[in-house]
Backbone bond lengths (Angstrom), bond angles and torsions (degrees), N, CA, C in turn:
res aa  C-N    CA-C-N  psi(-1)  N-CA   C-N-CA  omega(-1)  CA-C   N-CA-C  phi
1 M - - - 1.561 - - 1.434 107.64 -
2 H 1.422 116.81 130.42 1.438 126.28 177.36 1.565 107.46 -57.01
3 K 1.271 115.12 126.45 1.466 123.06 173.73 1.419 106.40 -83.39
4 R 1.364 112.09 148.15 1.474 119.16 177.80 1.506 112.53 -141.09
5 I 1.334 115.92 169.45 1.423 119.41 176.88 1.589 109.03 -100.53
6 I 1.290 116.17 120.28 1.558 117.45 -179.89 1.458 110.70 -95.09
7 V 1.369 121.89 136.49 1.467 125.69 177.43 1.504 105.86 -120.63
8 G 1.294 111.89 124.62 1.480 121.45 171.64 1.486 108.47 -71.09
9 Y 1.392 122.79 111.61 1.451 120.35 -169.86 1.505 107.35 -126.34
10 D 1.335 114.54 141.19 1.496 120.90 175.94 1.493 113.73 -139.23
11 G 1.345 116.82 4.95 1.446 122.98 -179.61 1.548 116.30 88.61
12 S 1.219 113.23 -3.34 1.560 119.85 -178.94 1.449 104.06 -75.37
13 S 1.428 114.56 162.67 1.382 122.04 172.56 1.550 112.81 -61.56
14 W 1.341 117.70 -36.14 1.444 124.32 175.93 1.513 110.15 -59.18
15 S 1.309 118.55 -42.99 1.352 120.62 -173.62 1.537 109.69 -78.67
16 H 1.302 115.10 -23.95 1.453 123.92 176.63 1.662 106.51 -67.88
17 D 1.338 112.36 -40.40 1.513 117.14 179.08 1.466 111.30 -64.35
18 A 1.431 116.08 -34.04 1.480 122.71 178.51 1.503 106.55 -65.35
19 L 1.345 113.68 -45.33 1.569 120.24 -173.54 1.554 103.70 -60.89
20 V 1.290 119.30 -49.11 1.503 120.80 -167.90 1.606 105.10 -68.00
21 W 1.342 117.44 -31.25 1.489 120.14 -178.66 1.618 107.87 -70.77
22 A 1.397 113.83 -38.01 1.396 119.14 -177.13 1.541 107.88 -71.63
23 L 1.250 123.02 -36.39 1.404 129.15 -177.98 1.505 106.98 -62.31
24 E 1.277 116.79 -50.83 1.491 121.52 -177.75 1.548 112.47 -67.06
25 E 1.319 114.79 -27.66 1.399 117.91 175.61 1.510 109.01 -75.58
26 A 1.267 117.84 -43.87 1.526 123.27 175.04 1.501 111.98 -59.11
27 E 1.355 116.67 -38.59 1.394 117.79 177.20 1.581 116.74 -58.34
28 R 1.383 109.18 -37.88 1.474 116.28 174.89 1.476 112.63 -68.09
29 T 1.287 118.76 -42.73 1.430 123.98 -171.34 1.483 119.22 -89.66
30 G 1.395 113.44 -22.01 1.486 115.56 -174.94 1.537 114.77 83.99
31 E 1.362 114.30 16.35 1.431 114.23 179.46 1.568 112.86 -96.24
32 S 1.315 112.91 173.46 1.492 117.75 178.07 1.504 105.31 -98.88
33 V 1.443 110.04 163.15 1.531 118.82 -176.94 1.447 108.10 -123.01
34 E 1.267 123.40 126.25 1.472 125.64 171.60 1.554 113.47 -113.43
35 L 1.338 111.82 125.77 1.490 117.28 176.24 1.441 107.97 -85.91
36 V 1.397 120.11 133.68 1.490 123.13 177.69 1.478 104.99 -118.77
37 Y 1.219 119.78 127.66 1.430 128.85 170.38 1.528 106.60 -111.37
38 A 1.332 113.77 126.02 1.536 120.70 179.84 1.442 106.59 -96.88
39 D 1.367 115.81 106.14 1.498 119.89 176.11 1.602 103.42 -88.25
40 E 1.391 116.56 102.71 1.339 122.34 176.95 1.468 120.24 -80.72
41 W 1.356 115.80 -12.53 1.482 120.90 -177.81 1.598 113.71 -48.61
42 P 1.342 115.08 -49.77 1.449 114.39 -175.89 1.514 113.25 -60.03
43 V 1.209 123.94 -31.20 1.379 130.31 -178.27 1.578 112.39 -81.76
44 L 1.381 115.05 -29.00 1.416 124.17 177.15 1.508 114.40 -91.39
45 A 1.258 116.11 -20.58 1.477 117.85 -173.60 1.538 116.60 -62.22
46 P 1.330 121.16 -36.58 1.334 118.61 178.43 1.594 114.43 -61.79
47 A 1.418 115.77 -34.98 1.480 117.22 176.11 1.512 106.94 -73.62
48 A 1.296 120.90 -38.87 1.449 123.34 -179.32 1.385 115.32 -63.57
49 S 1.225 120.55 -28.78 1.494 130.31 -179.16 1.627 107.18 -70.07
50 L 1.238 119.84 -21.81 1.442 121.43 174.64 1.487 120.40 -82.27
51 V 1.378 109.51 -7.37 1.487 120.59 -175.70 1.563 107.83 -106.61
52 P 1.330 117.52 128.37 1.446 117.20 178.28 1.581 107.74 -55.77
53 S 1.411 114.47 132.62 1.436 118.70 -178.09 1.630 108.02 -153.59
54 P 1.266 113.56 140.30 1.465 116.80 171.52 1.453 120.19 -39.11
55 A 1.340 112.19 -51.09 1.546 116.43 -176.58 1.581 104.75 -166.34
56 L 1.284 110.74 149.38 1.566 119.02 172.71 1.489 107.82 -81.40
57 R 1.254 119.27 172.07 1.419 123.76 -175.84 1.655 108.91 -72.46
58 P 1.267 120.46 131.24 1.431 121.41 -177.90 1.504 105.89 -70.68
59 E 1.282 116.44 146.55 1.527 120.61 -179.57 1.508 114.52 -60.66
60 P 1.414 120.90 -36.00 1.404 122.19 -177.72 1.601 109.75 -61.57
61 Y 1.344 114.01 -17.08 1.513 114.18 -176.80 1.523 115.89 -55.72
62 V 1.331 116.62 -31.33 1.480 115.53 174.31 1.389 115.80 -61.88
63 A 1.397 118.66 -51.36 1.462 120.42 175.86 1.438 117.46 -63.45
64 Q 1.330 114.75 -41.74 1.473 118.26 -174.74 1.555 116.24 -75.28
65 V 1.349 110.81 -37.39 1.488 113.49 -173.84 1.488 110.18 -107.40
66 I 1.354 120.13 -50.69 1.496 119.97 -174.24 1.631 111.56 -70.78
67 D 1.270 111.12 -49.31 1.498 120.20 179.55 1.504 107.62 -62.90
68 G 1.425 118.40 -41.15 1.454 114.82 -177.85 1.492 112.49 -72.48
69 T 1.318 116.01 -29.86 1.541 117.84 176.08 1.474 111.32 -66.68
70 L 1.385 117.40 -40.24 1.364 116.76 -179.00 1.535 115.73 -75.46
71 N 1.259 114.77 -32.91 1.545 123.98 178.40 1.524 108.19 -62.13
72 R 1.336 116.00 -42.58 1.467 118.39 -178.30 1.563 109.92 -72.89
73 A 1.247 116.71 -35.35 1.447 117.35 175.30 1.493 112.49 -67.66
74 V 1.339 126.05 -45.63 1.342 127.22 173.15 1.448 112.60 -56.60
75 E 1.290 119.91 -47.74 1.401 122.93 -177.77 1.631 109.90 -62.83
76 A 1.236 120.93 -40.60 1.404 124.06 177.24 1.521 109.46 -68.13
77 A 1.240 117.01 -40.09 1.533 120.80 176.97 1.500 113.77 -62.01
78 R 1.359 113.90 -42.37 1.493 116.07 177.07 1.526 116.10 -70.95
79 K 1.377 117.95 -22.55 1.421 123.27 168.88 1.516 114.59 -69.56
80 S 1.366 113.40 -45.89 1.396 119.54 -173.51 1.580 111.40 -80.02
81 H 1.304 119.23 -30.45 1.440 123.89 -177.72 1.575 104.23 -131.23
82 P 1.199 118.87 74.73 1.500 120.62 -175.19 1.573 112.10 -65.79
83 L 1.262 116.39 -20.83 1.530 113.81 -176.29 1.541 109.70 -95.21
84 V 1.398 119.18 7.77 1.396 120.96 175.83 1.472 110.76 -103.67
85 P 1.364 121.98 119.70 1.485 120.77 166.92 1.442 114.44 -57.19
86 V 1.301 122.18 125.19 1.523 124.17 178.21 1.524 106.03 -127.56
87 T 1.353 113.05 131.24 1.444 118.79 167.52 1.552 112.91 -130.88
88 A 1.259 122.86 -178.37 1.435 124.34 -172.80 1.659 104.91 -145.85
89 A 1.237 110.77 152.86 1.509 119.23 175.64 1.448 111.80 -149.47
90 T 1.332 121.56 140.41 1.421 127.80 170.30 1.588 108.73 -103.15
91 V 1.256 115.80 128.16 1.435 114.68 -177.93 1.581 105.62 -123.07
92 R 1.206 116.21 130.36 1.468 124.83 -177.38 1.500 112.06 -89.04
93 A 1.391 112.56 87.84 1.485 117.10 -169.02 1.569 103.83 -171.12
94 H 1.283 120.79 163.26 1.417 128.10 167.90 1.495 108.19 -54.64
95 A 1.308 117.12 138.31 1.464 123.91 -177.03 1.513 112.01 -49.75
96 A 1.319 118.93 -52.01 1.547 122.55 -176.99 1.502 106.95 -60.28
97 T 1.330 120.36 -43.89 1.391 124.77 -174.10 1.520 109.21 -65.81
98 A 1.372 116.10 -41.98 1.522 121.34 178.24 1.484 110.90 -58.92
99 L 1.397 114.05 -48.75 1.418 117.98 -171.34 1.519 112.11 -74.64
100 L 1.320 120.35 -34.35 1.346 127.09 -176.74 1.559 105.23 -69.31
101 E 1.319 116.33 -42.77 1.599 116.39 -178.43 1.499 106.23 -67.56
102 R 1.230 124.34 -37.54 1.553 129.17 177.75 1.477 108.25 -63.77
103 S 1.305 119.90 -38.17 1.471 124.15 -173.35 1.523 114.64 -56.95
104 G 1.432 115.76 -26.48 1.400 122.80 -179.95 1.489 112.09 -70.64
105 R 1.294 119.38 -14.98 1.459 121.41 -179.19 1.600 111.03 -119.74
106 A 1.336 112.31 20.88 1.491 116.11 -176.93 1.505 107.67 -121.83
107 R 1.352 114.11 158.33 1.475 119.56 174.87 1.567 107.02 -96.42
108 L 1.357 117.79 -19.36 1.436 123.98 -178.65 1.520 112.39 -158.82
109 M 1.304 120.43 137.61 1.472 128.10 175.04 1.477 106.56 -108.17
110 V 1.462 114.72 132.53 1.540 115.86 176.00 1.471 108.12 -126.95
111 L 1.237 117.23 132.25 1.496 128.88 -172.39 1.538 108.68 -124.44
112 G 1.234 117.34 154.12 1.468 123.02 176.79 1.519 107.97 -87.86
113 G 1.313 118.26 151.38 1.415 121.83 174.91 1.498 121.43 -67.86
114 R 1.331 115.00 -20.36 1.432 120.68 173.76 1.556 103.81 -150.86
115 G 1.265 117.95 179.99 1.466 124.75 172.76 1.514 112.29 172.30
116 H 1.444 112.25 -179.90 1.463 118.90 -175.23 1.507 110.66 -83.11
117 S 1.319 118.21 -22.27 1.450 121.61 -179.55 1.533 109.37 -134.91
118 A 1.417 111.79 177.30 1.384 115.60 -167.75 1.601 111.42 -69.91
119 V 1.272 114.75 -24.94 1.542 114.58 -169.25 1.354 114.54 -63.80
120 A 1.332 120.93 -45.67 1.465 120.18 177.77 1.510 116.08 -112.18
121 G 1.249 118.15 -3.00 1.421 119.88 -173.41 1.468 106.47 -88.98
122 L 1.103 103.89 -85.51 1.428 105.13 171.03 1.526 111.06 68.79
123 L 0.872 164.10 80.82 1.508 120.51 117.18 1.496 109.23 -89.89
124 G 1.174 125.77 51.02 1.418 119.32 170.96 1.543 110.27 -126.84
125 S 1.315 115.58 -130.39 1.500 114.40 -171.35 1.472 113.06 -63.06
126 V 1.371 117.51 -34.76 1.449 123.63 -179.16 1.563 112.59 -59.25
127 T 1.270 114.25 -47.77 1.524 122.41 174.17 1.417 112.66 -57.44
128 V 1.391 114.68 -54.67 1.582 116.36 175.38 1.382 115.83 -55.03
129 A 1.410 121.03 -43.59 1.382 124.82 179.71 1.481 113.66 -63.68
130 V 1.299 118.28 -49.26 1.457 125.03 -178.70 1.603 111.42 -63.47
131 T 1.391 113.31 -50.29 1.518 112.65 174.67 1.474 118.50 -62.31
132 A 1.381 115.95 -32.11 1.428 120.94 179.02 1.527 117.96 -77.56
133 H 1.286 114.64 -32.69 1.446 121.04 -169.43 1.591 110.87 -116.91
134 S 1.187 120.58 -1.72 1.556 119.88 -175.48 1.481 109.91 -64.24
135 H 1.361 115.31 148.37 1.528 118.21 -179.26 1.566 105.93 -92.56
136 C 1.261 122.32 7.79 1.495 125.37 171.92 1.558 111.50 -139.97
137 P 1.273 119.53 169.98 1.438 120.73 171.50 1.468 112.51 -59.65
138 V 1.356 115.21 146.24 1.514 121.66 179.29 1.529 109.82 -122.68
139 V 1.407 113.62 127.62 1.446 115.78 176.21 1.547 107.41 -107.94
140 V 1.269 114.17 131.19 1.501 122.45 -179.77 1.549 104.97 -106.31
141 V 1.234 118.16 108.03 1.574 122.15 -174.10 1.526 108.42 -86.33
142 R 1.344 112.59 113.41 1.430 120.36 176.86 1.516 108.93 -146.49
143 G 1.252 114.66 158.84 1.518 116.38 -178.13 1.548 115.78 65.60
144 A 1.265 115.11 -165.23 1.461 116.62 -178.48 1.580 107.90 -80.99
145 S 1.366 116.42 158.47 1.340 122.08 178.93 1.614 108.25 -134.71
146 P 1.496 110.60 73.30 1.454 113.24 -170.42 1.549 113.11 -66.57
147 A 1.273 118.29 156.37 1.452 123.86 177.72 1.543 111.73 -75.61
148 T 1.338 116.12 -19.11 1.417 116.43 174.82 1.473 111.81 -120.49
149 G 1.317 119.41 176.90 1.494 118.43 -174.13 1.517 109.58 112.31
150 A 1.336 117.75 170.67 1.368 123.49 179.70 1.536 114.79 -88.04
151 V 1.244 114.24 157.23 1.515 119.68 166.55 1.595 102.54 -97.28
152 V 1.531 113.02 125.09 1.408 118.02 -173.60 1.503 104.92 -105.81
153 A 1.366 111.83 137.29 1.595 117.49 177.15 1.566 103.19 -117.46
154 G 1.316 114.27 119.58 1.500 118.12 171.30 1.516 106.17 -100.01
155 I 1.334 114.44 125.34 1.520 118.28 176.55 1.497 111.95 -132.03
156 D 1.324 113.11 166.17 1.408 118.36 -179.41 1.551 108.34 -135.45
157 D 1.233 122.17 -154.84 1.530 122.80 -174.28 1.531 112.02 -96.59
158 T 1.465 118.89 10.62 1.423 119.92 -179.62 1.342 110.77 -86.71
159 A 1.482 120.50 174.60 1.384 129.39 175.79 1.480 116.66 -61.10
160 A 1.442 115.07 -19.49 1.491 120.25 -175.55 1.540 111.04 -72.23
161 A 1.379 117.52 -19.18 1.474 118.11 -176.96 1.472 118.47 -54.06
162 S 1.322 117.14 -39.40 1.489 121.42 178.01 1.433 113.21 -60.27
163 G 1.417 119.14 -40.44 1.377 126.02 -174.29 1.629 104.11 -70.41
164 V 1.316 111.60 -44.86 1.525 117.60 -178.86 1.537 109.49 -58.07
165 L 1.280 116.78 -49.08 1.433 123.24 -178.95 1.606 113.08 -59.66
166 A 1.343 110.54 -48.80 1.453 112.93 179.30 1.565 114.02 -61.96
167 F 1.368 115.19 -40.52 1.473 118.01 179.47 1.541 109.89 -63.11
168 A 1.371 111.14 -50.38 1.497 117.57 -177.64 1.521 114.84 -58.69
169 A 1.233 112.24 -38.51 1.558 120.70 -177.86 1.519 107.05 -74.02
170 E 1.312 120.84 -33.46 1.503 118.37 -178.53 1.577 106.55 -75.19
171 Q 1.339 116.16 -36.78 1.455 125.60 176.73 1.537 110.22 -60.23
172 A 1.323 118.54 -49.38 1.456 123.40 176.27 1.422 112.67 -59.37
173 A 1.389 117.96 -50.21 1.445 119.27 -178.77 1.495 112.94 -62.76
174 A 1.344 121.35 -40.13 1.455 126.68 178.96 1.481 112.05 -62.79
175 R 1.381 116.80 -34.74 1.462 121.68 179.56 1.520 111.95 -93.51
176 K 1.317 114.90 0.09 1.501 116.77 -174.90 1.514 112.76 51.36
177 A 1.417 114.31 48.73 1.487 122.72 -177.02 1.435 106.43 -123.60
178 P 1.375 111.85 152.93 1.482 117.42 173.99 1.546 112.22 -62.38
179 L 1.295 116.00 158.36 1.431 121.24 179.49 1.666 103.59 -117.91
180 R 1.327 110.13 128.01 1.565 114.33 172.09 1.498 105.22 -115.23
181 I 1.359 113.09 125.01 1.534 119.02 179.50 1.535 104.28 -108.84
182 I 1.335 117.73 129.22 1.352 127.46 -174.71 1.521 110.88 -123.73
183 H 1.315 125.20 127.61 1.430 135.45 166.72 1.504 106.08 -120.49
184 A 1.332 112.32 114.48 1.469 123.13 177.12 1.456 109.39 -109.87
185 W 1.366 116.57 130.29 1.408 125.40 179.28 1.563 106.61 -103.24
186 P 1.372 124.56 120.50 1.365 117.04 179.26 1.565 114.05 -65.45
187 P 1.312 116.07 138.30 1.441 117.75 -177.39 1.534 116.10 -62.05
188 V 1.334 116.28 155.84 1.482 113.44 170.92 1.462 114.03 -69.57
189 T 1.266 114.17 140.45 1.457 117.60 177.87 1.500 112.08 -127.99
190 G 1.373 115.16 177.44 1.466 117.16 169.03 1.487 107.42 78.62
191 I 1.412 108.94 -145.72 1.472 116.20 -174.39 1.574 112.85 -69.10
192 W 1.262 114.68 -13.37 1.504 119.02 179.17 1.511 114.19 -82.49
193 M 1.312 121.41 -8.72 1.417 125.20 -171.10 1.534 112.80 -60.38
194 E 1.345 110.92 -34.34 1.551 114.30 -178.28 1.467 113.56 -96.54
195 T 1.340 121.82 10.36 1.507 124.73 173.09 1.545 110.85 -92.98
196 P 1.230 116.02 173.53 1.445 125.00 179.14 1.610 111.82 -63.32
197 M 1.370 114.44 -21.33 1.381 119.22 -179.05 1.643 109.00 -65.86
198 A 1.328 116.51 -25.66 1.456 113.54 -177.70 1.505 112.36 -93.02
199 T 1.339 112.46 69.01 1.514 118.00 -178.69 1.508 113.59 -84.15
200 W 1.358 116.89 -11.27 1.517 120.47 -176.17 1.505 112.57 54.62
201 T 1.305 117.02 27.39 1.490 118.82 177.40 1.552 107.69 -137.93
202 V 1.257 119.19 155.52 1.435 124.06 176.90 1.508 112.40 -91.40
203 T 1.246 119.76 115.81 1.414 125.43 -178.99 1.494 112.93 -62.63
204 D 1.270 120.73 158.52 1.429 128.50 173.59 1.508 113.53 -52.76
205 A 1.309 112.25 -51.09 1.477 122.41 179.54 1.597 109.25 -62.19
206 E 1.270 120.88 -37.78 1.359 122.14 177.41 1.464 115.76 -70.17
207 R 1.379 112.70 -35.82 1.500 120.25 -175.97 1.531 110.35 -79.89
208 A 1.382 121.71 -23.81 1.430 123.11 -168.52 1.510 106.78 -60.04
209 P 1.359 126.00 -51.15 1.460 119.12 -176.86 1.598 111.97 -63.29
210 F 1.279 118.50 -33.80 1.399 119.42 171.84 1.411 119.74 -62.89
211 D 1.331 116.96 -37.05 1.465 124.27 177.18 1.551 110.12 -69.79
212 S 1.392 114.60 -31.24 1.417 115.65 178.20 1.533 108.73 -72.45
213 Q 1.254 119.52 -39.55 1.438 122.00 177.63 1.605 114.65 -60.40
214 V 1.283 112.10 -38.46 1.552 123.14 178.75 1.566 102.64 -66.09
215 T 1.337 118.95 -43.36 1.423 119.36 -174.69 1.494 109.59 -64.77
216 V 1.321 121.91 -39.49 1.462 126.37 175.61 1.513 110.53 -55.16
217 V 1.271 115.16 -45.59 1.524 124.16 -178.09 1.600 105.81 -63.63
218 R 1.310 116.63 -49.66 1.425 118.63 -179.47 1.568 114.04 -57.73
219 D 1.360 111.85 -44.42 1.373 116.36 -177.67 1.653 112.98 -68.23
220 T 1.356 112.93 -33.08 1.529 118.03 -178.54 1.441 108.96 -77.51
221 F 1.356 120.44 -34.30 1.444 125.20 -179.38 1.596 111.18 -123.81
222 P 1.338 113.71 71.56 1.464 119.92 -174.07 1.564 115.21 -62.65
223 D 1.292 118.30 -20.99 1.426 121.09 177.98 1.521 112.45 -94.92
224 L 1.245 118.87 3.92 1.510 123.93 178.66 1.463 111.18 -86.18
225 Q 1.383 109.84 129.40 1.521 110.81 174.72 1.437 107.81 -84.61
226 I 1.402 116.12 127.07 1.476 121.54 -170.66 1.499 109.66 -130.27
227 E 1.336 116.10 136.60 1.424 126.92 176.59 1.550 102.43 -119.80
228 A 1.344 118.81 132.31 1.418 124.11 173.18 1.534 109.47 -120.35
229 D 1.399 117.88 131.77 1.335 123.58 178.95 1.610 109.97 -125.40
230 A 1.214 117.91 124.99 1.464 122.38 173.41 1.517 103.68 -113.42
231 V 1.294 115.82 120.90 1.490 117.41 -174.04 1.619 107.79 -141.19
232 V 1.390 113.01 158.29 1.477 121.17 174.84 1.540 107.30 -100.52
233 E 1.345 117.30 96.00 1.390 121.92 176.12 1.551 106.36 -161.58
234 H 1.322 115.79 164.00 1.452 112.95 -179.44 1.576 107.42 -73.09
235 P 1.284 116.46 139.94 1.555 123.70 -169.72 1.585 104.13 -61.04
236 A 1.261 120.97 -44.40 1.462 123.26 -176.90 1.520 111.05 -52.87
237 A 1.348 116.01 -45.07 1.364 118.15 -175.31 1.568 112.42 -74.24
238 T 1.321 112.88 -44.46 1.470 118.52 178.34 1.487 112.50 -61.24
239 L 1.266 121.46 -42.07 1.480 123.41 -173.75 1.529 107.17 -79.28
240 T 1.396 120.83 -33.95 1.472 119.14 175.18 1.374 110.84 -60.47
241 R 1.409 120.09 -46.20 1.468 121.35 -174.89 1.523 106.08 -71.50
242 A 1.372 124.36 -33.90 1.530 120.56 176.19 1.427 110.58 -67.72
243 S 1.265 123.35 -18.96 1.518 125.05 -174.67 1.618 106.88 -72.56
244 G 1.277 117.80 -21.40 1.498 118.33 -178.44 1.569 110.83 -68.26
245 G 1.224 114.54 115.25 1.391 121.86 -178.01 1.469 119.26 85.91
246 A 1.430 116.91 -1.91 1.389 125.99 175.87 1.550 113.57 -75.25
247 Q 1.292 117.19 153.54 1.463 120.14 174.72 1.490 107.98 -84.34
248 L 1.286 121.87 -31.83 1.442 128.12 -176.92 1.497 115.40 -160.87
249 L 1.324 117.58 137.90 1.370 119.54 172.37 1.551 114.26 -114.62
250 V 1.375 116.06 123.63 1.457 119.58 -171.68 1.452 111.04 -112.24
251 V 1.376 117.78 126.53 1.408 125.43 172.88 1.394 116.03 -127.40
252 G 1.309 121.71 -179.52 1.445 122.55 -169.15 1.497 110.71 -127.11
253 S 1.285 109.01 157.11 1.621 123.94 172.61 1.457 110.11 -132.13
254 R 1.284 118.50 131.31 1.516 123.47 -175.65 1.519 112.77 -80.03
255 G 1.375 114.21 78.42 1.431 119.77 179.22 1.432 113.87 82.31
256 R 1.314 115.68 -164.00 1.523 120.35 -179.76 1.530 113.73 -107.76
257 G 1.265 116.99 22.77 1.478 125.63 168.09 1.439 121.88 -92.68
258 A 1.176 117.85 -136.81 1.468 120.08 -175.65 1.596 108.37 -72.95
259 L 1.349 111.42 150.55 1.452 116.40 -178.64 1.490 110.63 -66.89
260 R 1.447 122.27 126.97 1.371 123.09 178.77 1.531 109.47 -143.78
261 G 1.282 120.53 -174.51 1.343 126.59 175.90 1.577 112.76 53.70
262 L 1.305 114.36 -130.67 1.440 115.06 -177.96 1.488 113.37 -72.15
263 L 1.308 114.29 -10.31 1.501 120.43 177.82 1.555 108.37 -98.57
264 L 1.311 120.65 14.65 1.393 121.11 177.36 1.407 116.33 -74.07
265 G 1.332 121.15 110.98 1.409 125.75 169.90 1.573 116.40 47.06
266 S 1.244 114.17 -115.53 1.405 120.23 -171.79 1.557 115.81 -57.16
267 V 1.299 121.05 -37.16 1.409 127.57 178.10 1.516 111.55 -58.68
268 S 1.335 114.09 -59.82 1.375 118.92 178.35 1.620 119.10 -58.37
269 Q 1.246 109.99 -38.79 1.487 118.27 177.29 1.508 109.95 -70.34
270 H 1.304 119.54 -34.71 1.409 121.15 -178.07 1.566 109.73 -72.66
271 L 1.368 116.60 -41.23 1.404 120.83 177.64 1.516 113.74 -70.02
272 L 1.209 121.74 -37.04 1.433 123.29 170.76 1.439 118.52 -64.72
273 R 1.318 114.04 -27.19 1.460 118.59 -178.14 1.537 111.73 -97.53
274 H 1.294 119.05 -30.56 1.534 121.83 -170.13 1.511 110.72 -115.77
275 S 1.374 127.53 -7.40 1.397 123.48 176.18 1.630 110.08 -50.03
276 A 1.314 109.41 144.60 1.507 113.08 173.05 1.435 111.00 -90.95
277 C 1.396 120.53 0.22 1.498 120.06 177.65 1.530 105.66 -144.31
278 P 1.239 117.59 171.82 1.518 125.22 175.37 1.507 110.75 -51.41
279 V 1.357 114.64 144.68 1.381 121.05 -176.21 1.534 110.38 -118.56
280 A 1.320 122.07 123.56 1.436 121.83 176.91 1.545 107.14 -104.66
281 V 1.400 113.74 133.86 1.456 118.73 176.62 1.519 107.72 -115.37
282 V 1.389 115.64 125.08 1.510 122.86 -164.97 1.592 99.46 -118.12
283 H 1.325 117.56 137.72 1.433 122.94 176.26 1.600 111.05 -98.69
284 D 1.247 113.33 172.16 1.412 122.45 173.40 1.494 111.79 -55.55
285 G 1.414 115.47 148.87 1.459 117.57 171.23 1.477 113.66 108.05
286 T 1.291 117.85 9.91 1.459 122.96 178.66 1.607 108.98 -127.62
287 A 1.377 108.96 57.44 1.423 116.54 -178.58 1.441 112.02 -70.99
288 M 1.385 119.87 150.67 1.378 125.81 174.57 1.571 110.87 -91.74
289 S 1.232 114.29 131.99 1.518 122.85 -179.20 1.379 108.50 -96.87
């Protein structure tokens, strides 16, 4: 099945930024782009009908507003990127449900950092659901997306690291950009701060697996300029700072279940809210050979 890039689109400026990012990616890879608008009204209408309201949404709304919004976006995309096949679809479902279902037939999902509706805006439950449960990598477009600068990969000791490195290295190679790989160990806190455990340095034993992973990337991408940093600092702080001037920040999620690893609670939320560049979330299953 032909893989495509899916864009969550609602007509907002934030979803437009996501569309532009996806079109540029598709231009590099030769893939097609599909805009998906989640029309949630049919699933919300039964509950809305129980609440006193001046009027329910008129049926022509879909053709006049939603279809018009998508048609204008597709037309503009075809003019700006004529070599990229672009289509659009309206799905009558909750935003997260629509996007997750589409992710099974996509190579990449692209969402805006904010927006007027749940489909592209997100940073709430929809973003968390899609980044955690998507069947493909998800890029949340926020902040600047400079044409120069490194691709930054933030990894930890989970199985997701190989997928993160593979995706980040491929992105860096395609963009002819340097790759910066960061492993940040949270510092010792609390009662342990005054013990020998609080060295604020990464030991040789801790760094050895990291160095092995970096070696695999260097061997697989011999022409790639690679910088590897092993630091003792909270991952959220390290990666947020590294996102400044970067083209893309890549982090991982352990599968499509509970949020873990670098997508564990405060770290993921911090990056998706405060990164200075687009953030890609990659799941298990994309190991580098």
